[in-house]
C-alpha positions in Angstrom: 87.3 104.0 76.5 84.2 106.1 76.4 82.0 105.0 73.6 80.0 107.8 71.8 77.0 106.1 70.0 75.5 108.1 67.4 72.7 107.5 65.1 69.6 109.1 63.1 68.3 108.8 59.8 70.2 110.2 56.8 70.5 113.2 56.2 70.4 114.4 60.2 74.1 115.7 60.5 75.8 112.6 61.5 78.9 113.0 59.4 79.0 116.5 60.3 78.9 116.0 63.9 81.6 113.3 64.3 83.7 115.4 62.3 83.5 118.2 64.7 83.8 116.2 68.0 86.6 113.8 66.3 88.9 117.2 66.3 88.0 117.9 69.4 88.1 114.5 71.1 91.4 114.3 69.4 93.1 117.4 71.5 92.5 115.3 74.6 93.4 111.7 73.2 93.1 108.7 71.4 90.1 108.4 69.2 88.9 106.1 67.0 85.6 105.8 65.2 82.9 102.3 63.9 80.9 102.9 60.8 77.4 100.9 60.2 77.4 100.4 56.3 73.7 98.2 56.8 72.4 99.6 53.8 75.4 100.0 51.6 77.8 97.0 51.7 81.6 97.8 52.0 82.9 97.2 48.4 87.0 95.8 48.1 89.0 97.5 45.3 89.3 94.8 42.1 92.1 93.6 41.6 94.1 94.6 44.1 96.4 92.2 46.3 94.9 92.7 50.0 91.3 92.2 48.0 93.0 89.0 46.2 93.9 87.8 49.8 90.5 88.3 51.2 88.1 86.4 48.6 90.5 83.5 48.3 90.2 82.3 52.0 92.2 84.8 54.7 89.7 85.6 57.3 92.0 88.8 57.5 94.2 91.1 54.7 95.9 94.0 56.3 97.8 96.5 54.0 100.9 98.6 55.2 102.4 102.3 53.7 104.9 104.5 55.4 102.0 106.3 57.5 99.2 104.3 57.7 97.6 100.2 57.6 94.0 99.1 56.4 92.4 95.8 57.3 90.2 93.7 55.9 88.2 90.9 58.6 85.6 88.6 57.9 84.1 89.9 61.1 80.8 91.6 61.2 80.6 91.7 65.3 80.5 95.4 66.4 81.7 93.9 70.1 85.1 92.9 68.5 85.6 96.1 66.5 85.2 97.4 70.5 87.1 95.2 71.9 89.9 95.7 68.9 89.9 99.9 69.5 89.9 99.3 73.6 93.3 97.1 73.3 95.2 99.8 70.7 94.3 102.0 74.2 91.9 104.1 72.2 90.4 106.8 74.9 87.4 107.5 72.5 85.5 105.4 70.5 82.7 107.2 68.4 80.0 104.9 66.8 78.1 106.2 63.4 74.8 104.1 63.5 73.5 100.6 64.7 70.5 102.7 65.6 69.0 99.4 66.5 71.2 98.0 69.5 70.3 99.0 73.2 73.6 101.4 73.3 72.8 104.4 75.3 73.8 107.7 72.8 72.9 110.3 71.2 69.8 110.9 69.0 69.7 112.8 65.7 66.8 114.1 64.3 63.4 112.4 65.2 64.5 108.8 65.8 63.0 107.1 68.8 64.3 104.7 71.1 64.7 103.6 74.9 68.5 104.2 75.1 68.7 107.8 74.3 70.9 110.3 76.3 71.2 113.1 74.5 69.1 114.5 71.5 70.5 116.6 68.7 73.3 118.3 70.8 76.1 120.7 69.8 80.1 119.4 70.3 80.4 121.4 73.5 77.3 119.7 75.1 79.0 116.5 74.1 82.0 117.4 75.8 80.5 118.8 78.9 78.9 115.6 79.3 81.3 112.6 78.6 81.0 111.0 82.1 77.1 110.0 80.9 78.3 108.4 78.0 78.9 104.4 78.4 82.7 102.8 78.8 84.4 99.5 77.3 87.3 98.3 78.5 88.8 94.5 78.0 91.1 92.2 80.4 94.2 92.7 77.9 93.0 96.8 78.4 93.0 96.2 82.1 95.6 94.8 82.8 98.2 96.6 80.6 97.1 99.4 82.3 98.6 97.8 85.0 101.6 97.0 83.3 102.4 100.2 81.8 102.3 101.9 85.6 104.2 99.1 87.0 107.3 99.0 84.8 108.6 96.6 82.7 110.0 93.8 85.1 106.4 93.4 86.9 104.3 90.5 86.5 100.5 90.4 85.5 97.6 87.9 85.6 94.0 88.0 85.1 90.9 86.4 86.8 87.7 85.8 84.9 84.4 85.1 86.4 80.7 85.8 85.9 77.9 86.2 88.6 80.0 88.7 90.9 79.5 91.9 91.6 81.1 95.6 90.9 81.5 96.1 95.1 82.7 92.8 95.1 85.0 92.8 92.9 86.2 95.5 93.8 86.7 94.5 97.8 88.8 91.3 96.3 91.2 93.6 94.3 91.6 96.2 97.3 92.1 93.1 99.3 94.9 91.8 96.4 96.6 95.3 96.4 97.0 95.1 100.5 99.2 91.6 99.4 103.1 91.3 99.5 104.6 92.2 96.2 101.4 93.7 94.7 101.7 96.9 92.9 98.5 97.0 91.2 95.4 95.5 91.2 91.8 96.1 89.4 88.4 94.8 89.9 85.5 95.6 87.9 82.9 94.7 85.5 83.0 94.3 81.3 80.3 94.4 78.8 80.1 91.3 76.9 78.0 92.4 73.8 76.5 94.8 71.6 73.5 93.2 70.7 70.3 92.2 72.7 72.5 91.6 75.6 74.5 94.5 75.6 74.3 95.1 79.5 75.1 91.3 80.1 78.7 91.5 82.3 81.4 89.8 82.5 83.8 90.2 86.2 87.4 90.7 86.0 90.3 91.5 88.3 93.8 91.9 87.0 97.0 91.8 89.3 100.4 93.1 88.8 103.3 92.4 91.4 106.8 92.1 91.4 107.0 88.1 90.7 104.8 85.4 89.3 104.8 83.5 92.8 103.4 87.0 94.5 100.5 87.7 91.7 99.7 83.7 91.7 99.2 83.4 95.7 97.1 86.9 95.6 94.8 85.6 92.9 94.3 82.4 94.6 93.5 84.8 97.2 90.4 86.7 95.1 89.2 83.5 94.3 88.6 82.5 98.0 87.0 86.2 98.6 84.6 85.5 95.7 84.4 82.0 96.5 83.0 83.5 100.3 81.2 86.2 98.7 79.3 83.4 96.5 78.5 81.3 99.2 76.9 84.0 101.7 75.0 85.4 98.7 73.3 81.7 97.8 73.0 80.7 102.0 
């Protein structure tokens, strides 16, 4: 999922740009948005059942009608919102605000920062530079993508680890893919936070195969390869 972070002071055109960008990106795939309301806390409609559920202790309250659903969560963490968007298979997620987090993006107006990829661009300029923006993927999203490609009768599993580099993960996944009964494997580094530790990552290898046994065996081989690589680094 490509994450397009748009930030700036009030009245710099953030909403106008996001509306136009949503229309164009919706032509290319699934898009979600996340808005920071730090200066204007969200108000819940008084007397509604979902509001009452939330106010009386529910950690989440969801209302569903014939065309949409609205979810209220007792969770202010941006990373969790990004995880949810990724696992709903969004191709793009636009974030408005959160200008103090070290997430690279688009600055509007004269706002400063060390993580500015573009300043006051047009929609066309953004679309031509999508490869410059960071991506966000969860382990579940990675595995689900492989399972979708492999078909409904496939088995799959994940290996999560810290301290591995991208090349080592990729090599381990390629080795797993060559194992008997394995139909798909992918290894990559995934972001684990959006605050001061936005750049922190965890390693993930997703493996899909024809049987649970083949997947388990390939995972074990991956773990051995990664262990050998760690021993080499520490030698």
